[in-house]
C-alpha positions as YAML, in Angstrom:
chain: A
units: angstrom
residues:
- id: 1
  name: MET
  ca: [16.95, 13.57, 1.30]
- id: 2
  name: ILE
  ca: [15.42, 10.07, 1.60]
- id: 3
  name: ARG
  ca: [15.92, 8.66, 5.11]
- id: 4
  name: PRO
  ca: [17.22, 5.15, 5.39]
- id: 5
  name: PRO
  ca: [14.81, 2.29, 6.43]
- id: 6
  name: LYS
  ca: [14.13, 1.98, 10.06]
- id: 7
  name: LYS
  ca: [15.75, -1.31, 11.29]
- id: 8
  name: SER
  ca: [13.52, -1.15, 14.36]
- id: 9
  name: LEU
  ca: [10.57, -1.64, 12.18]
- id: 10
  name: GLY
  ca: [12.31, -4.24, 9.85]
- id: 11
  name: GLN
  ca: [11.99, -2.02, 6.88]
- id: 12
  name: HIS
  ca: [13.15, -3.09, 3.43]
- id: 13
  name: PHE
  ca: [11.77, -1.21, 0.42]
- id: 14
  name: LEU
  ca: [10.69, -2.69, -2.77]
- id: 15
  name: LYS
  ca: [12.44, -0.96, -5.63]
- id: 16
  name: GLU
  ca: [12.64, -3.32, -8.60]
- id: 17
  name: ASN
  ca: [10.11, -2.52, -11.17]
- id: 18
  name: ALA
  ca: [10.17, -5.89, -12.70]
- id: 19
  name: ILE
  ca: [9.26, -7.41, -9.30]
- id: 20
  name: ILE
  ca: [6.46, -4.82, -8.79]
- id: 21
  name: ASP
  ca: [5.08, -5.54, -12.38]
- id: 22
  name: ASN
  ca: [5.25, -9.40, -11.59]
- id: 23
  name: ILE
  ca: [3.35, -9.00, -8.25]
- id: 24
  name: ILE
  ca: [0.57, -7.04, -9.96]
- id: 25
  name: ARG
  ca: [0.36, -9.44, -12.90]
- id: 26
  name: LEU
  ca: [0.36, -12.48, -10.75]
- id: 27
  name: ALA
  ca: [-2.38, -11.19, -8.35]
- id: 28
  name: HIS
  ca: [-4.76, -10.79, -11.29]
- id: 29
  name: PHE
  ca: [-6.44, -7.72, -9.96]
- id: 30
  name: ASP
  ca: [-9.09, -6.00, -11.88]
- id: 31
  name: GLU
  ca: [-10.85, -2.41, -11.76]
- id: 32
  name: SER
  ca: [-13.64, -3.61, -9.40]
- id: 33
  name: ASP
  ca: [-11.33, -5.05, -6.90]
- id: 34
  name: ILE
  ca: [-10.87, -3.67, -3.35]
- id: 35
  name: VAL
  ca: [-7.30, -4.01, -2.00]
- id: 36
  name: LEU
  ca: [-5.79, -3.70, 1.51]
- id: 37
  name: GLU
  ca: [-2.01, -3.12, 1.26]
- id: 38
  name: ILE
  ca: [-0.15, -3.79, 4.37]
- id: 39
  name: GLY
  ca: [3.28, -1.85, 4.73]
- id: 40
  name: PRO
  ca: [3.16, 0.26, 1.56]
- id: 41
  name: GLY
  ca: [6.19, 2.02, 2.58]
- id: 42
  name: ARG
  ca: [7.19, 4.71, 0.00]
- id: 43
  name: GLY
  ca: [4.42, 3.58, -2.43]
- id: 44
  name: ALA
  ca: [6.42, 1.45, -4.86]
- id: 45
  name: LEU
  ca: [3.64, -1.12, -5.17]
- id: 46
  name: THR
  ca: [0.77, 1.34, -4.17]
- id: 47
  name: ILE
  ca: [1.10, 3.87, -6.95]
- id: 48
  name: PRO
  ca: [1.09, 1.30, -9.84]
- id: 49
  name: LEU
  ca: [-1.50, -0.88, -8.25]
- id: 50
  name: ALA
  ca: [-3.90, 2.10, -7.80]
- id: 51
  name: GLY
  ca: [-4.36, 2.31, -11.48]
- id: 52
  name: LYS
  ca: [-5.56, -1.32, -11.62]
- id: 53
  name: VAL
  ca: [-8.14, -1.44, -8.80]
- id: 54
  name: LYS
  ca: [-11.27, 0.25, -7.65]
- id: 55
  name: THR
  ca: [-10.22, 1.11, -4.04]
- id: 56
  name: LEU
  ca: [-6.95, 0.70, -2.18]
- id: 57
  name: VAL
  ca: [-6.51, 1.19, 1.60]
- id: 58
  name: ALA
  ca: [-2.70, 1.26, 2.56]
- id: 59
  name: VAL
  ca: [-2.06, 0.75, 6.22]
- id: 60
  name: GLU
  ca: [1.60, 1.97, 7.27]
- id: 61
  name: LYS
  ca: [2.92, 1.66, 10.73]
- id: 62
  name: ASP
  ca: [5.58, 4.38, 10.16]
- id: 63
  name: GLU
  ca: [3.89, 7.75, 10.48]
- id: 64
  name: GLU
  ca: [6.54, 9.64, 8.50]
- id: 65
  name: LEU
  ca: [6.14, 7.17, 5.47]
- id: 66
  name: ALA
  ca: [2.41, 7.41, 5.72]
- id: 67
  name: GLU
  ca: [2.50, 11.13, 5.42]
- id: 68
  name: GLU
  ca: [5.12, 10.93, 2.63]
- id: 69
  name: LEU
  ca: [2.91, 8.57, 0.72]
- id: 70
  name: LYS
  ca: [-0.16, 10.76, 1.12]
- id: 71
  name: ARG
  ca: [1.75, 13.70, -0.36]
- id: 72
  name: LYS
  ca: [2.99, 11.59, -3.31]
- id: 73
  name: LEU
  ca: [-0.69, 10.30, -4.08]
- id: 74
  name: SER
  ca: [-2.00, 14.03, -3.78]
- id: 75
  name: LEU
  ca: [0.70, 15.31, -6.04]
- id: 76
  name: GLY
  ca: [-0.14, 12.49, -8.64]
- id: 77
  name: GLY
  ca: [-3.80, 13.13, -8.46]
- id: 78
  name: ILE
  ca: [-4.46, 9.53, -7.19]
- id: 79
  name: LEU
  ca: [-7.86, 9.60, -5.50]
- id: 80
  name: ASN
  ca: [-8.79, 5.96, -4.95]
- id: 81
  name: VAL
  ca: [-6.12, 5.34, -2.25]
- id: 82
  name: THR
  ca: [-6.58, 5.92, 1.50]
- id: 83
  name: VAL
  ca: [-3.40, 5.87, 3.55]
- id: 84
  name: VAL
  ca: [-3.84, 5.00, 7.13]
- id: 85
  name: ALA
  ca: [-0.98, 5.51, 9.62]
- id: 86
  name: GLY
  ca: [-1.31, 2.73, 12.06]
- id: 87
  name: ASP
  ca: [-0.32, -0.84, 13.18]
- id: 88
  name: ILE
  ca: [-2.26, -3.44, 11.00]
- id: 89
  name: LEU
  ca: [-2.33, -5.80, 14.02]
- id: 90
  name: LYS
  ca: [-4.39, -3.13, 15.93]
- id: 91
  name: TRP
  ca: [-6.53, -1.93, 12.90]
- id: 92
  name: ASP
  ca: [-10.26, -2.16, 12.75]
- id: 93
  name: PHE
  ca: [-10.93, -4.32, 9.67]
- id: 94
  name: LYS
  ca: [-14.59, -3.22, 9.78]
- id: 95
  name: ALA
  ca: [-13.24, 0.14, 8.47]
- id: 96
  name: MET
  ca: [-12.48, -1.49, 5.04]
- id: 97
  name: PRO
  ca: [-14.81, -0.35, 2.34]
- id: 98
  name: CYS
  ca: [-15.86, -3.79, 1.00]
- id: 99
  name: SER
  ca: [-18.91, -3.23, -1.06]
- id: 100
  name: GLY
  ca: [-18.91, -4.26, -4.63]
- id: 101
  name: GLY
  ca: [-15.83, -6.09, -5.87]
- id: 102
  name: ARG
  ca: [-13.47, -8.76, -4.80]
- id: 103
  name: PHE
  ca: [-11.41, -8.08, -1.69]
- id: 104
  name: HIS
  ca: [-7.58, -8.66, -1.58]
- id: 105
  name: ALA
  ca: [-4.82, -8.22, 0.96]
- id: 106
  name: ILE
  ca: [-1.27, -7.60, -0.23]
- id: 107
  name: GLY
  ca: [1.87, -6.65, 1.68]
- id: 108
  name: ASN
  ca: [5.54, -6.09, 1.67]
- id: 109
  name: LEU
  ca: [5.89, -7.21, 5.17]
- id: 110
  name: PRO
  ca: [8.96, -6.62, 7.27]
- id: 111
  name: TYR
  ca: [10.77, -9.76, 8.32]
- id: 112
  name: ASN
  ca: [12.51, -8.91, 11.47]
...
């Protein structure tokens, strides 16, 4: 059973494939890009985005969702994504693998 979003974290999950496709298309990513995704949730954007970029680091504050996303990526054989369970406001940006390629940050941020 999929648990409902946590209101305490302001969670709202991206579900519409057309919106996901538009975000990826309008961001003009390419296969040499390095992306930081803030708030990946269940991976609605993460999974399709992984096929378009070199490296993706997804930082998720909700530890349960981070573990769920790690499982999904592993089951899907997606190897270029690193999921970090943590608060982006406290994250060490020096940990980003930023060599070779353009750097982008993208997010589906809570708005509470």
